[in-house]
N, C-alpha and C positions, 0 to 999 in steps of 0.2 A: 350773226346770226340771219338777220332779216336782210341787210342789205342790199343782194342779190336782185332782190322785187323792184327796186326802187326806182330804176328807169323805167322799168317797164310800167308800172302802174304811174310813173309823171305823166307820161302821155295823156292819161284817162284823166285825169284831174278834173274837176267841175270847178266854176267860182270859188274862191275863197271867201271866209269868215267876211276879213277886210282888204281894202284893195292894196294894203301890206303884206299881205299870208299869201306864201305859196306852199306848194309840196315841201320842198325841200326848207322853209320856215319852220313847217310845223316837226319834221322828222330833228331838227335842229335843237328846237326846241324842248323836245325830248329829252335830250340830254341834261339840258339846264334845268327844268321844271318837268315834269313828267306829270305831276298832276296839272299845269295851267295847261300841257298840251291834251292832254285826255279832254278837260273839260271845252278846249276849243275845237279838237278834231269833233267831238262828238257834235258841237254848235258846227261846225262844215257840214258834216253828212247832214242835219237837217238842211240848209241851203246849198243843197245839190251838190255837193264834193266827192259825190260815187266813190269808187274804187280809191281812189290816192287820200279820200278822208277815212274810208274805212281800215288801211294800213295804216296810217300815222296813228288813228286809233288806238290798232293794237299794238304796235309801238309804245304807247304811251302803257297800255294797260300792263305789258311785260312790265316797260322800268319802273312798275307798281309793285311788280310780284305779282299780278292778279291774273296768274298764269291760265286756270282754268277759264275766265271769261276772254284771255286774247287769242286762245286755240278756238274758242267757237267764232270768233268773228274771224281766225284767218280760216276756217273752216268754209267759213260761207262766201267768204272774199273767193277762195277756192273756183266757187260753184257759181260765182258772178258772172253773168255774161256778159259783162263793161269789161275783165279783165281778156285779154290776148289769150289764146290756147298756149303759148311760150312762157307765160308765168305763171301760170294755173298748178305744175308741180311744184314749181319753189315756193309756193305757197303751203300747199297743200303739206313741202317739208317741214315749212316752218310750224304751222298746225300741230304737227309730228311733234315738234320737238316740246312744243308750249305744254300737250298734254304729258308728256315724260315727268317735264317740271312739276305739272299739278298730281304725279302720283296714277293717271288714269290711262295703264298702258294701252287698257284694251282701243281705248277710244284713241290711240297714239297709232296703233296698226292701223285702223281705217283708214283714219290720213296716212300716213304711210303708203299703205295700199295705193290710194287715190294717187298720191305722185309717180309712186312707181308706175301707176297703168297709162301716167302719162310722160313718162321720161325713164322705159326700163332700162335696167342698170345702173344707175345713179345710185354711187359708192355710198355717200352721206345719206341718202333715203335706205339704204340697205342697212347700215348699220344699224341708225335709230331704229327699225322694225327688228333687227335681231335683238335688242338693248329689250324694248317693247315686249317681244315672244320670250323675251330668257325671262322677266319677271312675271311672266304668264305662267312659267314653266313649260311653255311649249319648245321643250329643248332642241326637237327635229327642225318647225320649222325657223328656229334660229340659228341652227347649223346650216341651214339651206341658205338663207342670207348671208350670213359668214363666207359662206363656199363661193360664193358669188364675188362677194366682193376680193376677197382674197386669190381668186383667179386673175384678178386685174389689178391686182398689187398685193404682192408676195411676203412684202416688209413691213405690212404694219402691225407691230412687236402688239400693239393696245389690244386688235379683234383677235391675232395669233391667241390672247393669253384673254380673250373673252372666248372665241370656238374652246380652249383644251376646257372651258370651267362646264360649256353647254357637253361635250363628250363627255368628261368625267359624268355628269347628271344622268347620262345615258350608259353610266357601264364602259364606256370605250375607254378603257385608261391607257395603255398603250398611244393612242392618238391625241388622248389627252397631251399624254409625258413629252412626246414628240413636237406636240406643239408648242409648249414651253420651251425646249430644247432649242428652236427655231426662232421663240419670240429672244431668246438671253442670246442668240449670235447675232440679230438684227441689230438689238438693244443691250449690248452687255451689263449686267447689275439692274436690270429697268425693275425698278420695285413692285410692279404689280406681277410681273412675274417671278419674283422670288417669293411675293405672299403667296399664292398660289402651287407652286411648287411646293414651299411650306407646308402645305393643307395636304398637299400629295403624299409629301413624306408621313407625318404625324397618322393619317388614314393608313402607312402600309407598319404601324407602328414604332419609327424611325426619329422617335420626340426629341433626340439628340438635332440631329441633320435639321426637323424645323425648328426647331427653334435657333439655331444660326441661319438660318436665309428669314426669319421670320425680325429676327435683330436687325440685319442688314437692310430687311426694307422699313422696318421704323426705325433706323437712324436715315436711310436714303431717302425715304419714300417723304408726301408730302401730304395733308388733310388726308382723307377718308382711309385711304393707301395707310397712312401711316399708323392711325388712330388703330384700324382692322387690327396689323401686327401686334403693334401693343397690346392688344385686348388677347388675341391668341396667347400671346408670349407668359401673359398673364394664365390666360386657363393652364399652359401647359405644366408651369408651375404647381399649381395648384396639384394636379392631375400626376404629381411626380409624389 
């Protein structure tokens, strides 16, 4: 997630805490011990480590799942004059991703909008902003971002499913159904698409068809997708 900005920041690094400490060392330390990396990168900042020390600190905070703090550091770093203009969009994008993990979609939209101001059309930033806008129930804004990405790549099954969800929420049922059809053409038996199609069938009164889709999603899906499919299956059985 954060690797895209490392090379840019490495050239801005100030003196390290110890003579054997480098930016690369600090980043590598995050994987071994984010607690140690967090402490040393904080000390490095007080010794003139500049943007590189801040970024390593954000990495460490992220590794510790302190997403809110990591997002604040990354957003501040994106506004830091020590960072070359070419690196700011990536940093704002990283901040947006961290805000999403911190369940702060409104802040995510702000950071991701800053990323897109520097790098218009960036697919990752647009996709994340669409997710943030969806969490805020800004369906039109989410659909606009997804349209922009899908114009660049029509084969993103994950984003087709997400756009179907935003369109369904706006009562654009035919367009939503078309997105699911396309997603399943790109990725046959794609569990998130089956999950979403099941919701559509259930809404239309086709409980049997919905249950079949959810069963397939529960069997082939993983994580949240499988869990949600199982929950819908259980609710469908109760409704019967």
